[in-house]
MARDREN-759145 format. One record per residue (C-alpha): residue in one letter; y, z, x. Coordinates in Angstrom, 3 decimals, always signed. Example, Ala and Ser with C-alpha at 12.3 -4.5 7.8 and 13.67 -1.06 7.14 Angstrom:
<recs>
res  yy  zz  xx
A  -4.500  +7.800  +12.300 .
S  -1.060  +7.140  +13.670 .
</recs>
This chain:
<recs>
res  yy  zz  xx
M  +159.555  +94.034  +105.525 .
D  +159.636  +92.027  +108.766 .
T  +156.684  +89.637  +108.654 .
Q  +156.679  +89.455  +112.456 .
T  +155.047  +92.935  +112.436 .
L  +152.459  +92.040  +109.777 .
P  +148.859  +91.127  +110.594 .
I  +149.041  +88.139  +108.237 .
F  +145.447  +87.144  +108.998 .
S  +144.339  +90.278  +107.088 .
R  +143.968  +90.156  +103.316 .
K  +146.649  +92.781  +102.677 .
G  +149.052  +91.361  +105.252 .
L  +148.629  +87.835  +103.945 .
R  +149.341  +88.883  +100.365 .
V  +152.550  +90.590  +101.479 .
H  +153.516  +87.519  +103.510 .
L  +152.867  +85.153  +100.594 .
N  +154.682  +87.375  +98.091 .
Q  +157.705  +87.782  +100.359 .
F  +158.262  +84.032  +100.375 .
G  +157.118  +83.378  +96.811 .
I  +154.138  +81.271  +97.883 .
H  +151.200  +80.448  +95.653 .
A  +148.256  +78.206  +96.502 .
E  +148.760  +74.662  +95.248 .
K  +145.565  +73.459  +93.601 .
G  +146.670  +69.841  +93.977 .
L  +146.894  +70.286  +97.751 .
G  +143.517  +72.028  +97.953 .
Q  +145.120  +75.142  +99.441 .
H  +143.022  +78.188  +100.336 .
F  +144.704  +80.549  +102.810 .
L  +142.443  +82.086  +105.458 .
A  +142.489  +85.906  +105.446 .
D  +139.800  +86.948  +107.923 .
E  +140.743  +88.314  +111.353 .
D  +137.376  +87.530  +112.943 .
V  +137.443  +83.888  +111.842 .
V  +141.071  +83.488  +112.943 .
Q  +140.164  +84.867  +116.359 .
K  +137.186  +82.516  +116.730 .
I  +139.308  +79.464  +115.841 .
V  +142.116  +80.429  +118.216 .
I  +139.747  +81.168  +121.107 .
A  +137.888  +77.894  +120.572 .
A  +141.128  +75.882  +120.403 .
L  +142.716  +77.455  +123.467 .
Y  +139.711  +78.137  +125.678 .
G  +136.834  +76.061  +124.295 .
G  +137.800  +72.733  +125.846 .
P  +137.225  +71.561  +129.415 .
S  +140.390  +73.462  +130.451 .
L  +142.955  +75.787  +128.876 .
S  +144.906  +74.009  +126.131 .
R  +148.630  +73.884  +126.884 .
S  +149.531  +72.532  +123.443 .
V  +148.095  +72.441  +119.944 .
M  +148.682  +70.093  +117.024 .
E  +147.980  +71.971  +113.817 .
I  +147.503  +69.946  +110.636 .
G  +148.352  +71.841  +107.456 .
P  +149.464  +75.191  +108.930 .
G  +150.483  +76.608  +105.544 .
P  +152.197  +79.989  +105.884 .
G  +151.233  +80.287  +109.562 .
I  +148.038  +82.350  +109.651 .
L  +146.672  +80.375  +112.615 .
T  +150.033  +79.147  +113.862 .
R  +151.246  +82.600  +114.896 .
P  +148.424  +83.424  +117.361 .
L  +148.233  +79.826  +118.606 .
A  +151.959  +79.773  +119.341 .
T  +151.760  +82.916  +121.464 .
A  +149.736  +81.029  +124.083 .
A  +150.531  +77.335  +123.664 .
E  +153.174  +74.877  +122.507 .
V  +152.473  +74.112  +118.834 .
R  +153.435  +71.104  +116.734 .
A  +152.619  +71.881  +113.104 .
I  +152.455  +69.105  +110.511 .
E  +152.977  +70.362  +106.974 .
I  +153.385  +68.479  +103.687 .
D  +154.169  +71.470  +101.440 .
S  +157.850  +72.422  +101.428 .
Q  +157.201  +75.806  +99.762 .
V  +155.562  +77.242  +102.912 .
L  +158.188  +76.168  +105.463 .
R  +160.213  +79.397  +105.429 .
A  +157.064  +81.509  +105.734 .
L  +155.790  +79.286  +108.529 .
A  +159.079  +79.568  +110.431 .
S  +158.976  +83.359  +110.057 .
A  +155.368  +83.631  +111.198 .
A  +155.708  +81.298  +114.206 .
P  +159.374  +80.689  +115.092 .
S  +158.488  +78.992  +118.381 .
A  +156.359  +76.313  +116.694 .
T  +157.848  +72.867  +116.082 .
V  +157.326  +72.028  +112.412 .
I  +157.066  +68.389  +111.361 .
R  +157.398  +67.819  +107.629 .
G  +155.064  +65.071  +106.521 .
D  +151.647  +63.862  +105.442 .
A  +149.071  +63.734  +108.244 .
L  +147.414  +60.800  +106.468 .
Q  +150.632  +58.800  +106.731 .
L  +152.243  +59.948  +109.980 .
D  +151.440  +58.209  +113.258 .
L  +149.812  +61.088  +115.134 .
R  +149.496  +59.270  +118.459 .
P  +153.133  +59.384  +119.648 .
I  +153.423  +63.026  +118.600 .
L  +150.319  +63.961  +120.564 .
E  +151.353  +61.906  +123.586 .
E  +154.630  +63.840  +123.823 .
M  +152.789  +67.171  +123.957 .
P  +151.695  +68.852  +127.215 .
S  +148.087  +68.188  +128.185 .
P  +145.398  +69.471  +127.800 .
R  +145.817  +69.314  +124.035 .
A  +143.884  +70.708  +121.079 .
L  +143.905  +69.686  +117.425 .
V  +143.388  +72.360  +114.756 .
S  +143.105  +72.058  +110.992 .
N  +141.860  +73.932  +107.954 .
I  +141.115  +70.652  +106.164 .
P  +141.549  +70.441  +102.379 .
Y  +138.127  +69.489  +101.044 .
Y  +139.353  +66.501  +99.044 .
I  +140.704  +64.631  +102.100 .
T  +138.020  +65.570  +104.642 .
G  +136.746  +62.026  +105.202 .
P  +140.133  +60.317  +105.624 .
L  +141.420  +63.049  +107.958 .
L  +138.302  +62.927  +110.117 .
E  +138.824  +59.180  +110.475 .
R  +142.449  +59.744  +111.524 .
F  +141.413  +62.380  +114.051 .
A  +138.729  +60.078  +115.472 .
S  +141.213  +57.216  +115.851 .
V  +143.371  +59.285  +118.249 .
R  +140.634  +61.252  +119.995 .
D  +141.691  +59.931  +123.386 .
C  +144.874  +62.027  +122.966 .
Y  +143.238  +65.474  +122.866 .
Q  +140.404  +67.366  +124.541 .
I  +139.055  +69.404  +121.613 .
S  +139.482  +69.643  +117.846 .
V  +138.639  +72.797  +115.904 .
L  +138.274  +72.147  +112.199 .
M  +137.487  +74.163  +109.090 .
I  +135.541  +72.025  +106.623 .
Q  +133.219  +72.480  +103.675 .
K  +129.869  +73.848  +104.905 .
E  +127.890  +71.160  +103.099 .
V  +129.883  +68.474  +104.922 .
A  +129.504  +70.302  +108.249 .
D  +125.727  +70.456  +107.752 .
R  +125.683  +66.680  +107.255 .
I  +127.944  +66.034  +110.241 .
L  +125.729  +68.167  +112.495 .
A  +122.422  +66.798  +111.178 .
P  +120.316  +65.433  +114.056 .
A  +118.246  +62.274  +113.989 .
R  +115.289  +62.364  +111.595 .
H  +116.937  +65.067  +109.446 .
S  +117.262  +64.399  +105.712 .
D  +120.950  +65.443  +105.725 .
R  +121.843  +62.783  +108.284 .
G  +124.041  +59.962  +107.022 .
A  +126.567  +57.392  +108.190 .
L  +129.177  +60.128  +108.713 .
S  +126.796  +62.093  +110.940 .
A  +125.830  +59.102  +113.052 .
S  +129.343  +57.674  +113.432 .
L  +130.965  +61.008  +114.321 .
Q  +128.197  +61.929  +116.759 .
L  +128.781  +58.563  +118.403 .
Q  +132.431  +59.541  +118.925 .
F  +132.167  +63.302  +119.525 .
R  +129.943  +66.039  +120.817 .
I  +129.973  +68.500  +117.910 .
Q  +129.071  +72.168  +117.627 .
R  +129.178  +74.816  +114.921 .
I  +131.502  +77.756  +115.651 .
V  +131.058  +79.956  +112.573 .
N  +130.157  +79.770  +108.891 .
V  +132.835  +81.186  +106.591 .
P  +132.169  +82.591  +103.096 .
G  +134.504  +81.874  +100.206 .
D  +135.798  +85.447  +100.080 .
A  +137.463  +84.934  +103.492 .
F  +140.229  +82.988  +101.691 .
I  +143.004  +83.615  +99.188 .
P  +142.232  +82.277  +96.628 .
P  +138.489  +82.013  +97.353 .
P  +137.004  +78.511  +97.047 .
K  +133.773  +78.070  +95.133 .
V  +131.960  +76.810  +98.232 .
A  +131.360  +78.103  +101.750 .
S  +133.118  +76.634  +104.778 .
T  +132.240  +76.064  +108.421 .
V  +134.357  +75.897  +111.558 .
I  +133.256  +73.149  +113.933 .
A  +134.464  +72.079  +117.371 .
M  +134.473  +68.379  +118.252 .
F  +134.711  +67.189  +121.854 .
P  +135.746  +63.520  +122.176 .
R  +133.382  +61.097  +123.881 .
E  +134.782  +58.213  +125.876 .
R  +135.421  +55.160  +123.722 .
T  +133.264  +52.081  +124.368 .
H  +134.518  +48.528  +123.916 .
D  +132.048  +47.779  +121.108 .
E  +132.322  +51.121  +119.294 .
D  +133.816  +49.673  +116.103 .
E  +130.964  +47.200  +115.826 .
V  +128.369  +49.938  +116.345 .
I  +129.972  +51.958  +113.527 .
K  +129.855  +48.903  +111.249 .
L  +126.163  +48.573  +112.080 .
I  +125.613  +52.250  +111.244 .
H  +127.187  +51.760  +107.821 .
R  +124.982  +48.695  +107.235 .
G  +121.927  +50.718  +108.150 .
F  +122.827  +53.488  +105.691 .
A  +123.979  +51.146  +102.902 .
Q  +121.096  +52.175  +100.631 .
R  +119.415  +55.373  +101.748 .
R  +116.168  +54.680  +99.893 .
K  +115.684  +51.441  +101.785 .
T  +114.227  +51.174  +105.256 .
L  +116.538  +50.336  +108.135 .
L  +114.895  +46.903  +108.329 .
N  +115.603  +46.089  +104.684 .
N  +119.203  +47.286  +104.878 .
L  +119.840  +45.110  +107.918 .
L  +118.182  +42.099  +106.271 .
V  +120.542  +41.993  +103.273 .
G  +121.686  +38.399  +102.949 .
Q  +119.346  +37.096  +105.685 .
Q  +115.785  +37.634  +104.509 .
E  +114.667  +34.543  +106.400 .
K  +115.080  +36.487  +109.665 .
R  +112.596  +39.244  +108.779 .
D  +110.006  +38.353  +111.427 .
E  +112.635  +38.056  +114.152 .
L  +114.254  +41.368  +113.255 .
E  +110.898  +43.133  +112.986 .
A  +110.128  +41.973  +116.513 .
K  +113.457  +43.225  +117.858 .
L  +112.969  +46.643  +116.260 .
Y  +109.444  +46.780  +117.673 .
D  +110.770  +46.038  +121.164 .
L  +113.155  +48.986  +120.804 .
G  +110.343  +51.306  +119.728 .
I  +111.698  +51.565  +116.165 .
P  +108.857  +51.584  +113.577 .
E  +108.992  +49.045  +110.752 .
G  +109.244  +51.852  +108.194 .
A  +112.043  +53.720  +109.995 .
R  +115.142  +54.696  +108.050 .
A  +118.691  +54.855  +109.321 .
Q  +118.626  +58.650  +109.583 .
D  +115.824  +58.403  +112.163 .
L  +118.118  +56.962  +114.856 .
D  +120.343  +58.956  +117.212 .
E  +123.600  +57.625  +118.688 .
T  +121.909  +56.216  +121.797 .
E  +119.465  +54.239  +119.660 .
W  +122.321  +52.850  +117.529 .
I  +124.051  +51.608  +120.683 .
R  +120.837  +49.984  +121.946 .
L  +120.212  +48.434  +118.527 .
H  +123.706  +46.938  +118.443 .
K  +123.266  +45.415  +121.887 .
T  +119.953  +43.914  +120.832 .
L  +121.317  +42.519  +117.575 .
S  +124.626  +41.260  +118.927 .
Q  +123.145  +37.746  +119.132 .
F  +121.062  +38.087  +115.965 .
</recs>
């Protein structure tokens, strides 16, 4: 059967596509193949039309057998980075116009690849749960090279990333990513939307890069200091190793309108920037 005529985003079509090329999900690679037409459509629309202007090219990380690659490649130039050799024939069949780059997205230098692609650019990935943090860091490091990223991640992680100031789910990941991106939820995805189904729910998010500031890395370091021990107040986390400066730091926090008993999760990205500027000479 010609897979070009198959709706591979459907459960039946995907099973035929996988069986034709002898593909099985690799547990070690955290593979779960999306098989839900509505979710596929939402991801593709967000990637192509959700940015400030129509995306002319898309970098897809971990395309697998091409469920997303096929519809993306009908409207944009696609560079697909894939580590699993078993899916390459299926991927080529599903999206013959896509340029496939064999390699590990955690090891490849993404910047020169992105810079060669037509702009505006989008980045798309159904991220394996076990490498979510490292991949998000890689994507943040090259965010000046694309206009939007559309990512499928574990729902629990998405809830933390989206948590606003003063929310109990907010952590260093939330604060640092919100400093670097404007983030929105696209759709929650149940486990039965995948083959094989994961034991947890997923969420598709869109991340819109913010302009990088010269002291951004230092602000992120400060965020991680503030969240070092969640049960401690922000003041006590910042005082580690310099208890003799308690009165001075209390005064600086007071001047910023930050209560003595505040915790790191109480601050939004603007307050972290202001706090860094205030403490830069501390």
